[in-house]
MARDREN-509541 format. One record per residue (C-alpha): residue in one letter; z, y, x. Coordinates in Angstrom, 3 decimals. Each point is the difference from the previous one (the first is absolute). Last residue first. Example, Ala and Ser with C-alpha at 12.3 -4.5 7.8 and 13.67 -1.06 7.14 Angstrom:
BEGIN
<aa S&c3 7.140&c2 -1.060&c1 13.670>
<aa A&c3 0.660&c2 -3.440&c1 -1.370>
end
This chain:
BEGIN
<aa P&c3 -8.203&c2 229.872&c1 -136.892>
<aa K&c3 2.951&c2 1.646&c1 1.636>
<aa P&c3 0.862&c2 2.808&c1 -1.820>
<aa D&c3 0.275&c2 3.812&c1 0.758>
<aa R&c3 3.176&c2 1.216&c1 0.077>
<aa G&c3 3.860&c2 -1.796&c1 -0.046>
<aa S&c3 3.292&c2 2.035&c1 0.242>
<aa I&c3 3.181&c2 -0.121&c1 0.841>
<aa V&c3 3.605&c2 1.371&c1 -0.853>
<aa S&c3 3.109&c2 -1.215&c1 1.059>
<aa Y&c3 3.419&c2 -0.485&c1 -1.047>
<aa T&c3 3.485&c2 -0.488&c1 1.596>
<aa E&c3 0.331&c2 1.056&c1 3.589>
<aa D&c3 -2.845&c2 2.645&c1 -0.675>
<aa A&c3 -3.346&c2 -0.297&c1 0.046>
<aa R&c3 -3.076&c2 1.969&c1 -1.259>
<aa L&c3 -4.188&c2 0.069&c1 -0.318>
<aa I&c3 0.256&c2 -3.510&c1 2.108>
<aa Q&c3 -4.053&c2 -0.385&c1 -0.089>
<aa V&c3 -2.653&c2 -3.043&c1 -0.611>
<aa E&c3 -3.477&c2 0.900&c1 0.039>
<aa R&c3 -2.576&c2 -2.913&c1 0.250>
<aa Y&c3 1.467&c2 -1.899&c1 -3.342>
<aa A&c3 0.692&c2 -3.495&c1 -1.326>
<aa R&c3 1.545&c2 -1.638&c1 2.835>
<aa E&c3 1.854&c2 2.756&c1 1.374>
<aa L&c3 1.915&c2 1.195&c1 -3.034>
<aa A&c3 1.196&c2 -3.447&c1 -0.885>
<aa Q&c3 1.219&c2 0.259&c1 3.474>
<aa L&c3 1.026&c2 3.281&c1 -0.559>
<aa Y&c3 2.236&c2 -0.930&c1 -3.042>
<aa P&c3 1.472&c2 -3.394&c1 1.815>
<aa E&c3 1.160&c2 2.354&c1 2.363>
<aa P&c3 1.325&c2 3.067&c1 -1.807>
<aa R&c3 3.478&c2 -1.348&c1 -0.634>
<aa M&c3 1.502&c2 2.316&c1 -2.494>
<aa C&c3 -3.384&c2 0.948&c1 -1.987>
<aa V&c3 -2.121&c2 3.314&c1 -1.716>
<aa L&c3 -3.420&c2 -0.703&c1 -0.472>
<aa V&c3 -2.881&c2 2.272&c1 0.420>
<aa I&c3 -3.523&c2 -1.021&c1 -0.870>
<aa R&c3 -3.186&c2 1.860&c1 1.092>
<aa G&c3 -3.195&c2 1.283&c1 -1.637>
<aa G&c3 -2.818&c2 1.041&c1 2.035>
<aa P&c3 -2.543&c2 -1.966&c1 -2.418>
<aa A&c3 2.001&c2 -0.254&c1 -3.271>
<aa L&c3 2.542&c2 -2.741&c1 -0.051>
<aa H&c3 0.361&c2 -2.624&c1 -2.560>
<aa Q&c3 -1.482&c2 -2.677&c1 1.905>
<aa S&c3 1.557&c2 0.599&c1 3.089>
<aa S&c3 3.471&c2 -0.592&c1 -1.564>
<aa R&c3 -0.594&c2 -3.680&c1 -1.033>
<aa E&c3 0.966&c2 -1.149&c1 3.751>
<aa V&c3 2.827&c2 2.611&c1 0.197>
<aa L&c3 1.815&c2 -1.118&c1 -3.011>
<aa P&c3 -1.038&c2 -3.329&c1 -0.287>
<aa E&c3 1.811&c2 -0.936&c1 3.108>
<aa L&c3 3.344&c2 2.460&c1 -0.223>
<aa V&c3 0.639&c2 -1.259&c1 -3.565>
<aa A&c3 0.404&c2 -3.688&c1 0.814>
<aa S&c3 0.555&c2 0.755&c1 3.356>
<aa G&c3 3.442&c2 1.168&c1 -0.252>
<aa E&c3 1.545&c2 0.063&c1 -3.321>
<aa H&c3 3.028&c2 1.622&c1 1.375>
<aa F&c3 -1.701&c2 2.552&c1 1.427>
<aa P&c3 -1.326&c2 1.659&c1 -3.236>
<aa P&c3 -2.712&c2 1.907&c1 0.987>
<aa N&c3 0.578&c2 4.018&c1 0.210>
<aa S&c3 -3.681&c2 0.672&c1 -1.034>
<aa T&c3 -2.638&c2 2.557&c1 0.299>
<aa I&c3 -3.810&c2 -0.138&c1 -0.874>
<aa L&c3 -2.181&c2 3.303&c1 1.126>
<aa D&c3 -3.211&c2 1.144&c1 -0.924>
<aa F&c3 -0.404&c2 -2.467&c1 -2.375>
<aa R&c3 -2.524&c2 -2.274&c1 -1.837>
<aa E&c3 -0.066&c2 -1.793&c1 -3.878>
<aa D&c3 -1.728&c2 -2.915&c1 -0.020>
<aa G&c3 2.544&c2 -1.638&c1 -2.485>
<aa L&c3 2.881&c2 1.184&c1 0.247>
<aa E&c3 2.262&c2 -2.313&c1 -2.040>
<aa D&c3 0.208&c2 -2.965&c1 2.675>
<aa Y&c3 0.520&c2 2.792&c1 3.349>
<aa L&c3 3.708&c2 -1.043&c1 0.589>
<aa D&c3 1.688&c2 -1.692&c1 -3.227>
<aa S&c3 -0.925&c2 2.766&c1 -2.569>
<aa L&c3 1.889&c2 2.489&c1 -2.588>
<aa V&c3 -2.322&c2 2.931&c1 0.644>
<aa V&c3 1.676&c2 3.362&c1 0.516>
<aa E&c3 -2.527&c2 2.855&c1 -0.028>
<aa S&c3 -0.070&c2 3.534&c1 1.287>
<aa R&c3 -1.013&c2 3.779&c1 -0.310>
<aa G&c3 1.910&c2 0.353&c1 -3.477>
<aa A&c3 3.185&c2 -1.269&c1 0.874>
<aa L&c3 -0.041&c2 1.791&c1 3.482>
<aa G&c3 2.601&c2 2.740&c1 -0.795>
<aa N&c3 2.367&c2 -1.514&c1 2.627>
<aa A&c3 2.262&c2 -1.429&c1 -3.159>
<aa E&c3 -2.894&c2 -1.040&c1 -1.905>
<aa A&c3 -1.103&c2 -2.250&c1 2.995>
<aa N&c3 3.970&c2 -1.057&c1 0.569>
<aa R&c3 0.380&c2 -0.905&c1 -3.685>
<aa L&c3 -3.430&c2 -2.339&c1 0.295>
<aa A&c3 0.785&c2 -1.427&c1 3.316>
<aa C&c3 3.264&c2 -1.103&c1 -1.578>
<aa E&c3 -1.606&c2 -1.838&c1 -3.152>
<aa E&c3 -2.440&c2 -1.749&c1 2.078>
<aa A&c3 2.752&c2 -1.423&c1 2.804>
<aa L&c3 1.943&c2 -0.964&c1 -3.174>
<aa T&c3 -2.993&c2 -1.448&c1 -1.228>
<aa S&c3 -0.422&c2 -1.977&c1 2.966>
<aa A&c3 -3.603&c2 -0.963&c1 1.812>
<aa D&c3 -0.913&c2 3.443&c1 1.240>
<aa C&c3 -2.358&c2 2.272&c1 0.278>
<aa M&c3 0.163&c2 3.264&c1 0.355>
end
């Protein structure tokens, strides 16, 4: 787990402990992917701050493929899915709405475009 906020980092550590994941998870203070090096993941998840607009969304999605293992995917939770879907469609061949209700959508991208 990573976040640029020390408060979020502390909350993530406490949540990992409370859910028995302390030994199986890592929390990194990082602005997006900056401190992750070449590490790759099967799954990247985020509930991006919608008030930041494309300032977070674009680099979050654009740089995600560099940190996905082959066959991996990015999954986003969002309130207004249109800009998120557009960003995913620019970066990925396969984009899906996994779940949606009147408030939130869960969307996914897989198979990065070259």
